[in-house]
N, C-alpha and C positions, 0 to 999 in steps of 0.2 A: 502495499500500500502506499499510497506517495505520502512522505511528512506534511505538518506544518510547518517546518523549519521555514523563516523569512528568509529572502535575500536580502543583502541590501542594494540598495537600488538609487543610483544617481538621478537628480532628477529628470534629464537629458533620456534617461533608457528609461523611466517611468513615463514620459512624452510621447518616447518609440513604442510602448506597448497600447498606450490610450492610442494611440491613432492606427495603430493597427487594429486593436479592436473598433475602432470606428467605422474604418474600413469595412470586416467585415458584417457590420452590422448593414450598412449599406448597402451592401450584396454584391461584395468583392468573394470571389474564391480563392484569390494566389494574388496577396498581393505582394512589394519588393522591397524589402528595406533596404536603404544606402545611406551607409554611413561607413565615414573611413575607419583604418587600420588603430585601433587604441582606444574604439566606441566605447569597447565593451559587448558587440553583436552575439558575442557564446552565452553573456548573462543576461542578457532580453533573451533570447530561445530559449534559455533553461529554465526563467522564471514561465514564461509563457507554458514551456513541458508542465512545470510541476500544477499550473492551475488547470488544463488540460487532465492530467491524471485524475489530480483528486477529483475531478465528475465523472471519473471513469471511463477516460477516451483513451483510445491505442494510438502512439502517439509512433510515427517513424525519425529519426531524424541522419541522411545522408550526409556523411562526407567521401573525400576522396584521401586522403592522407592521413598515413598512420598517426601523427602526430596531433591530427585534430579528432581524430576517436576518443584518444586519452585527453585533449582538452576538454570538450565536451563531457563525457563520462566522470572525470576530474570535477567540472561543475556542476552536475547531476549531484551526484554525492557529497558534495559540501552540501547540498539542503537535504540529502537524504531524501532524493528519489531511487524506488528505485528500477532500475532497470539491467538491460541486457545488452551486451555488444554483440553482432555481426560482423567477424571477421577470421581470417585465419587462425588456425591456432589456440580460437576460443572455446569454451563449452557455452550449446546452446541454451537462453533461457526463454520464458514463458511468460515475462515480467510486460505489463503493456506497454511498458516504455522501453525502444530499442535504436540504439546507434551501430550504425550499418555501416563498413564499406562497399561500396559503388561496386567494388569489384568481386567481394565474395557473395551478395545478396543477390548480384544478378543471376548466378548459378543455386540459389535458395525462393526464388519467388514463390512456388508455392507450399514453401513450407514456413512462411509467416502471415498469420491472420491481418484484414486486410488493415489497414489504419485509419481515423478519423480526421488524420494529421500528419501531412509530410510537410517538414523543416528540409529545408535542403541549403546547407551553406554552402560557402562560394559558386551561389547563385548563375552565375553567368555561367557556369557547366549544362547547364538544365539543360537547355534544348537540341542538345546530341547525345551521337551513343549512348552508352548502356543508362546513361541518366535517364533521358527519353522514355528507353524501355521502359527502365520502372515505374514511372511517374502513371506512364499509362496503363502501366498493368492494373492500376485502382484510378478508373477512371473518375470517382464521385469523392476521392479524398480531397482535402481542401488543402492546400497550400502556402506554405509561408519561405519565401526565399529572402535570404542577405546575402549581401558582397559588397567589398571597397570598390568594385569595379565595374560595373555595368555594362561592361563592353567586351567583345568578341574579337580576337583578332581576324578571324575570318567576314567580318561586319554582317552575321546574322543577328539578326536583333532579340530581343527577348519580349517581347509584344505576342507571340504567340503561344508564349507561356504563364506569361505574368498580366495580371489585368489592373494594378495601380499602385503605384509611384510613392513609396514612402519616403519621406529626405529624415537622416538624421542630423545631427551637428555638425557641422563639418570641423575642420582639423581650426580652423583661425578659431573660432567659438569656444571649442577644446582648453587652445593653449591658454583665451584669453581668459577663463573660468577655472585654470589654475587644472584642468583636469590630464591634458596634457605638457610633458617638459618641451619648451620652447625646443628647437633645432638649429645649430648651427651648422652652416653649408657651404661645402671648401668644394671649391669647381677650379679644379687648375688645366693651363692652359691643353686644347687636347692635342695628344701624341699622334693614335692612329688615325690613317686615311682613308676615310669610309667613301671617299668621292667615290661615285660610277657602281655602286654595290647595287643590287637589283633588290626589288620590293617583294615579298611574297606576303598576301594576308596581312597588308597594312605593317610589316615590320619588316627588317633589316633582310634577306634569305641567311640563315644560321649559317652555312657553311660558306658563303663568302666573308660574311663579318668575322666568322671563327679564326677565316685564311688571314684577315689586316690584325685583327686586335691578337693574335697568338705570336707575338714575336719577343724577342729581350728586350726592344726599346720600349714597348708599351708595359710588358708586364714589370719589367725594373722600375720604371717611373711610378706605377702603382706603391712597388715595396719601398722607395722611396721615401714618396708623400703619407704612409701611414708610418711610416720610423716616424718622420717630424712628425704628425699630428696626433696620433694616436697608437704609439708603442705600448707594449705590453699591455693593453683592452683587446675582447676580445670585440671580432671583425667579422666580417662576411665579405667573398668578394663572389658575385654574382658572374657567371662565365656564361661561353656562347653555346656550348656543347661541351660532350666529355671528355673529349681529348685535350681542349683549351680549359677545361677546369683543372683533369692532371699535371700541368704543365702548369699551367699558377702555382698550385700546391707544392710543387717539385722545387718552382723558384724561389717560393718565401721559407722554404725547408731551408734550403741553399743558403739564405742570406740569417739563418738563425731561430727563425719563426715557426713556433711551432703549429703546426697548419694538418690539415684532414681535408679531403673529398667529403662529401653529402649528392650518391647519385640513387636513381631511382630503385640500384635495384642492389645498394649498401647494404651490405647482411647483419651487420650492428648497426643498425640505424638506431634504434633507441637511447644506446647505451653511449652513443656520439651526441645525441641532439644532448642527454641528460649531461655531459662532461664538458659541453660545452655551457648548457645552461650553470651549471658552477664554478 
């Protein structure tokens, strides 16, 4: 059973929940909450899940990365919402709330009770592939999408899936009210030559971009700026592809900076993320 333990919500999170409830009352079956990273979208849909479970509703939360499974599960556990996790290597549960990996759920659709509400984390994924197949499997379920980036690289709109747009606070508002730390942005002069690179689906062609970026002059420049600005601090380097990521990691190690790559097939992914967080 769901607990009555109350999650402490910030004012803008309470407002988002009120706006979503109003959307449903006004006939929406699939609102989309758009809010920046740091707003606490997981907190918002955990509170909504708690309320729905307390009324005996079946809730399915869809995520696409293992880290997001842990994040959603932790928030539900914090408010004592009984829930199961549908993912590789985890025993099934009959709880009315399920947090599901899309990759695992797509193979178990007939083993899961029909949800009254499907919550879609990173909802810009929802219109394609396995996501769409899962959602179409239960056409009568209410939907709730949450995302910080309501845009797809392939240009496909989200209007075919969602029928109401709910805006959360902006980054500027969250900083002004003290809920986000002000950011310091450093922008060194560009070293890589990106002229003439083709575009695919609105972004640089990955293979061409990797060829221009995976060069000692570019990586060395990044390392020198890291050493100057953030030496000894945790950092993330976003790379073009696996080969580029491996090359950048090796270069940081050669400079005496402890580094590791986090790839889609990294076997010790959980341990690596935990070490980074610590």
